[in-house]
N, C-alpha and C positions, 0 to 999 in steps of 0.2 A: 623654042620648044613646040613641037606639033602635038595636036591631041592624041594622034595616031600612037606617037612615043608612050603615052601613059596608058593608052588601052594595051599595047601590047605588052608592056611592063606588067599590068595586072594580069593579062592572058599567060604570060610566062611563069608568074607566080603559083597560079592555081593548076596549071598543066604540070607542075614541078620541073621545068626546065631551067635548072639552075644555071648552066652557063650562059644560055639565052638572057636570063633574068639578070646576071651579072653584068654581061657585056651593054645590055641597054642602060643599066644606072649609071655605067661608066660615061655613057654617050649622055645621058641628061645631066649628070655632074658636069662634063664638059661645056655643054650648051650654056649651063649656068654660068659658067667661068668665062665663057667666051663673052657673053654680055655683062660682065661687070658683077655679078654676083657670087664674088669667090666666097664668100662665109656659108652660101648655101651648098655651094659645091663640094666645099670642105667637110661639111655637115654630113651629106650624103656618103662621102667616102668614109667617113668616121664610123658611120652606122655599119656600112659592109664589112669593115677591117674589124670590128668588134663581134660581129656575129658568128657564133659558131656553125653555121651553115657553109660559110665560104671561107676559101683560103684567102691569105693577103693578095690583094688584087694587082695583078701585071696584064695589060691588055693582050701582050704577045709574050706566050712563055719564052723564058730566055735560057740558053744553054749555060750560062754562068751564074745566075742567080736564082736560088731556092728560097720561097716562102717558108716561114717558120712559124708553126703553132706557138701562141705563147701560153707558158704556164700561169697557173693563179693560183699556185701552191705557195707556202711560206718560203722564205729564202733568209735564214737568219745569219747575221754578218756582223763580225765585230763594228761597235759604234764608230770607228775612226772610219772605216770603209764605207759605212752608211752615210757618214756626213760628206766624204766624197760625192758618192752618187746621188746625193741630194743636190750637191753643188754644179754637177752636170746637168741634172734636170732643170735647175733654176737657169743656167746659163742657156738651154735650148730653148725653154719657153720664152727668156727674154730677148731671143734674137741678137745677141749681143756679138756676134761674129766669132764664137767659139764653136768649133763643130766636128774636130779631129781628135778623138780620144783614144789611148793606147792603154790596155789592162794588163799588166803584167804580175806573174807569181806562179808558184809552184801548180802542178797539176792537181784537181780535186780542190782548189780554193775558191770555187765558185766564180770564175770569171765569165764563162759563157751564159751561165744562169743568170748572172748579173745584167748582162745586157738585154737578156729576155724580160727581165723585171724593169728595167728603165724603159725599154720600148713599150712596155704595159703600162707603166705609170704616166708616160708623156702622150698616150694613144697614137703611136706610130705604129706601121707595120715593118716587120722585120726580114730583111733579104739577107740569107748567108752567101757569100762566093764559094762557088764549088770547084775546089782547086785541082780535082781530077779530070776536068775538062778544060782548066784555064792553064796548067802545066803540059808542056808538050815535049818530047824529046828530040824532035825536029829544031834543027838549027834555025833562031830566029822567030820560031811559030810562037813561041810564049810572049814574046813582046808583041807580036801582032793580036794574039789573043787578050793581052792586058789591055791594048789601046780599044779593042771591041768591047770590052767589059766595062771601061770608063764610059765610051760612049752610051752604051745602054743606061748606065747610070745617071749620067748628065741629062739625057732623054726622058726620063721616067716622067710619066703623068703624075702632075701635084707632087714634086720632088720634096716639100715640105713635110709629106707624110710619111716618108720612109726613112728607116735606118739601116744602114749598110754595115754589114759583120764580115770582117776579115779573120776569120777562127784560125789561130796559129798560123800569123802572118810570116814567121820566121820560115815558111816553106819556101818564099820567092825571095825575100829581102834580107839575107844573110850578109854579114860583113863582106863587102867586096876584096878588101885586101887579103883575108884569111880564106878565100875561096881555091879549091882545086883547079876549078874550071872558070877561071878568072874571067875570060871574055864574056862567056854566055851569060853567066851569072850577074857579072857586070852590068851587061847589057840591060838585063831584066830590071835589076834594082834602078839603073839610070831611067828607064823607062816609067817604072811605078812611081819615083819621084816627080817626073814632069806630069804624070796623070794625076798625082796627087796635087800639084799646085795648080792645077785647072779644074778641080772638083767643084762643083756648083755648091756656093754657100748655103743654099739650102737643105742639102744634103748632110745628114749627120753620118759621118763614118766612125766606127770604132772597131779596133783591132784588139787581138788578143795573142798572147806569146808566154811560152814557157822559157823561154831562151833571150832575155831581154839583153844580156850581156854579149850575145853573139850578133846582134842587130847592127846593120848599119848604121852609123852614128847620126849620117845625114838625114836618114829616115826619121829617126826618133824625134830628131828637131823639129821636124815637120809637124808634129802632133801637138796641140794646144794643151793637153793635160795627160800626164801619166799616171796611172793610179796603181799604187803597188798592193797586192791581194795577199803578201806573205806578212800579214800583221796578226796572225791569231795566237794568242797564249794558250795554254793549257787549259785554262778556265772556260776561254772563248769556245774552244772544241768541245768540251764537255757539254756547255750549255746548248751548243748546236746539234750535237748528238741526242741530247734529250728532247728537243724540238721536233727532230728526225724521227725518233722512237715513237713520241705521241702522235705524230700525224699517221705513220705507218700502222700503228696499233688500232687505230678507226677501224681498220679492216678486220679486226680479230674480235669476237664478242665474248665476255664473260673471262677476261686475263687480266690478272692483277698486275698493277703498273707500280714496282718497287724501285722507284726513282734513286733512291740512295744507294741501293744495291748495284743499280745500272751504272752510276756514276763511279762506284768503287770499283767496278770491273775496267771502266775505261781509264782510270786514273791508274791501274795496275799495268798497263801498258810500257814497256819501255820508252817508246815515242808514241804519242798519240797521232793517229792519221789525221791526214787533212780532210775536212768536211765530204767531199766526193767520195773518197775511200771508206769513211764512215758510213755513208748512207747505203754504200754497196755492201758493207760487212752487216750492216745492222739488217737489210731487206734479205740478205741470205741467210742470217741467222733466224729471222722469223719464218721464212720460207720452209726452212729444214727443222725446225723444231715442233714438238710435241707436247702443249701446254699439259697434256694428261699424263705426260711420262713423270712416274713416281721418282726417276733418277736426276730430274731437272734440277740444275745448279740453285736456281731460285728457291724452289721448294727446300732443297736440302739445308740451304742457308738460313731459310725461315725458321726449320725444324730445329737446327742447332743454336739459332738464337733463343726460341722457346726455352730450350734445356740449359739456358743460362751461360752460354760459351760464347767466346769472342773469335770470331771468322777471320782467318787470313786466306787472301786469294792467292793462288799459286798459278804463275804464268810463266812459259817457256816461249822464248822468242815473240812475245806480243799476245800469245794465245793462252787462254784460260784453260790449265790443265787438273785442276783440283782445287779442294778446299781444306785448309786445316783447322781445327775446332782448338780452342785453349780455354781451359776452365779454371777460374780462381773459387776453389771450394770454401762456402761458407765455413766459418770458426765453430767448432764445437760448440755446442750448448748455445748457439746464437738465437735459435728460434725458443728457446726456454726463456733465455735473456730477455728477449723483446717482449715477449707474454708477461713477464714479473713486472717490468718496467710499464706497461699499459695497464698493469693492474693496480698499480699506484699512482694512476692517472697522470702519467707523462706522455707528453706527444713525442712520437719516434718519426725522424725524418732519415732517408737515405742520401747522403751527397756525394756524388761519385763522378769520376771522369769517365767510367765506361758509358757505350752507346745505351740508349734509353732502352732498346729491346733487352740485352742483358740484366741492364739494372732491375727493369722491372721483373724479370724471371727471378733473379736472386731474392729480391725484395718480397715477392709473392711466397717464396719458400720459408722465408723467416719469419713472414708475418708483418712488413712494413707496407702501410698504404701511402704513403707519401714519399716519391721519389724526386730527385733533382739531379738528372744524368749530364752527360756530355759537359761537366763543368772544367775548366782549364784550371792547372794547379794556383795562377796568380787571380783566380776569380773565387777561389774558394771562401777568401776573406771576406770578399763583397757579400758572398751569399749568407755569410753567418751574420753581418750587419743587418741585412734585410730580415733574417729570422729573429733578431733580437729588438727587433720593434713590436713584437708580440710577447715579449716577456724575457726571463732569464734563460740563459742558454748553457748546456753543457755539450762539448764536443768530444768525439773518441776517434782516435786516429793513431796511425804507427808508421808512416812512410814521411820521406824529405818534403813532399809535396802539401802533407797536412800541416806543416810547421806553421806557416802563416794562420791558418784558421784555428790551432790551439792555442796561439797567443792571442788572439784576440776575443775567444770565446769567454763567457763568464767563468766556466769552469772547463780547463783542457784536461783531457782524459788520454794518457798515453798507455800502450801496450808493452809490457816490460820487454817482448822481444823486438820492438821496433827500432827506428833508427836513432842515433845519439842525439840528432838536432830534434826530433820529435820529443824524446824525452825530457830534454832542456827546455823546451818551450810548454810543456804542460805543466798543470797545478799538482796534478795526481798521476800515479802510474800504478797500473795493474800487474803486479809483480808474478803472478801467477798465468797470466795470459787468459786467464777464464772470463769469459764476458760475463758470467753469473755475478762476477765480482762488482758490476755495475749495480746492479739490485743491493748487493750488499753495502756497498758505499754509499748508496742511497739513503738506506735504512739506517746506517750508522751515524750518517752525519744528521739525520732527523731525530734520533735518539739523544744525540749530543747536543742539539740544539735544544731540545727538551729539558735536559740536565742542565743545562746553562741556566736557563729560565728558572728551574727549581732552586738552584744555588744562588740565584739573586733573590729569590723568595726568601729563603734562610736567611740572607745576608740584610735584606731590608727591615726583619723582625728587630735584630739589635739596633739598626739604624732609626728607626721609626720609635720603637719603643724604649729600648735600654738607654740610649743617650739622653733621652729628656729627663728619665727617672735619675739616672746618675747626676745630671747637672743639675737636680732638685727642683726642677718647674711643678713636680706635683708634691712636694714636700707639705704643703699647706692640709693635702688630703691625708699625710702620714704616709705617702710612698716614698720611702728614701732607699738609696742603694749605695752602700760604702763602696769605697775604691777598691778594695779585695774581691768583693763580689762582681763589681763592674769590669775588672780584668779578667776573671774567670769568664764571665758571660761573653765577653769579647772572644776569648781563646776558645771557648765553646761554638761559637759561630763559625771561625777558620776551620775548627775540626769538621764539624758538621758538613761545610763545603767539601773540605778534603775527601771526607769518608763518602760523601755522595759522588764525587767525581770517580773514586775507585771503583764504586758498585759498577761502572761502565764495563768492567772486566768481566762482568757475570751477567751482563746483558745479554740475552739470547738473539740473534740475529740470523734470518732464513739463508 
């Protein structure tokens, strides 16, 4: 390399002559490669390919190969597909002779975008084949163009720095047996097979297709690996949509992100679209939406949830048409009942399968501060066990899904209007269906317990005093109780306990 080459390079840079700067950089890289410094030559070409100032480098513009600018945005994919792409990257980086790959799948599954990501991750320039120039209506011209294309590919400078993309390769290699124009398309397919066999092993070739079943089988066998992109579950698509939404919302300021609502809307579709279609739908929705619109579905959803209503999404042909609000009205006197229980020093907790928004709204209406929401029926008993670690627990329920919790609680209380299995699982039934009965039941049980203690007191007087006197323990002190009086005292003890118990009927309970 001459000193003048370096001086020219600096001159082109400061004068902003990018084309001359590019060509001079290529010339310098080739000079290093010619004299055995391949590593430095590759480093120079790598710097140029990663620069945003320059398009991927081809010394002479090609009629059939078009450079592609690589995206740096996220590309969410299912784990199975990601692992396959990692395998491709690993194979290419280790130069094990695997260099031809076929990506198959429905439109919008991310085949082309994945090629861009692979090129970016392994530091190669991406050149896509332009079929508009390759395919010609003249007899035999397409075959000639195909030969020219592969000559250009095999003669690229620093071939190891390129990935060639045949996007929608089905345009030229459909099954020869089922073609209407058997001779012409057969010749094109045969020519492609021939050129594919003589492809330089330094070149990485990736093809994509939406019509894998229609490809010529001889062509598909030429590829080292076939990656199926039709492996999205509904959960995968929703997660991809969420990532796309978050990425696009970076361009909007002061816009709330209700991802839970967003996922509900996506799941409401009869068939969740592929990621490509999802991206277009989300982009269009954001472009034509007004975050300040008071009739926006998200705002209406939030308002309805604050009103303690469960929202159902109505969609027609996969498009959101409206919202349906359902509400389970709190029982009469529920607020008063909770206030009385709290006044008596009891901790109140709402345990429900409703979503958190609705649950908190209802809890606020009736005065409950602690809420455990989104609990499945089989999980209620588990939550009861967790709460029992802090002390004795009473559970109130009326549904079939409440039965397990009613049975494991220290005191299970069922409503009289509840299901049969709930009533059978409970220890106590409120026949009036009035929640104020909870406070009455608590007061009654407390007064009953106190009366039991009183009865034990009266009974203990006879046991502790009467029996020793009757047995003559204190006869030396002149304390003697004849059998008739002892029997009378025993009878009085039983009567006193009975009368005390009957007095509960006259006890006033709020």
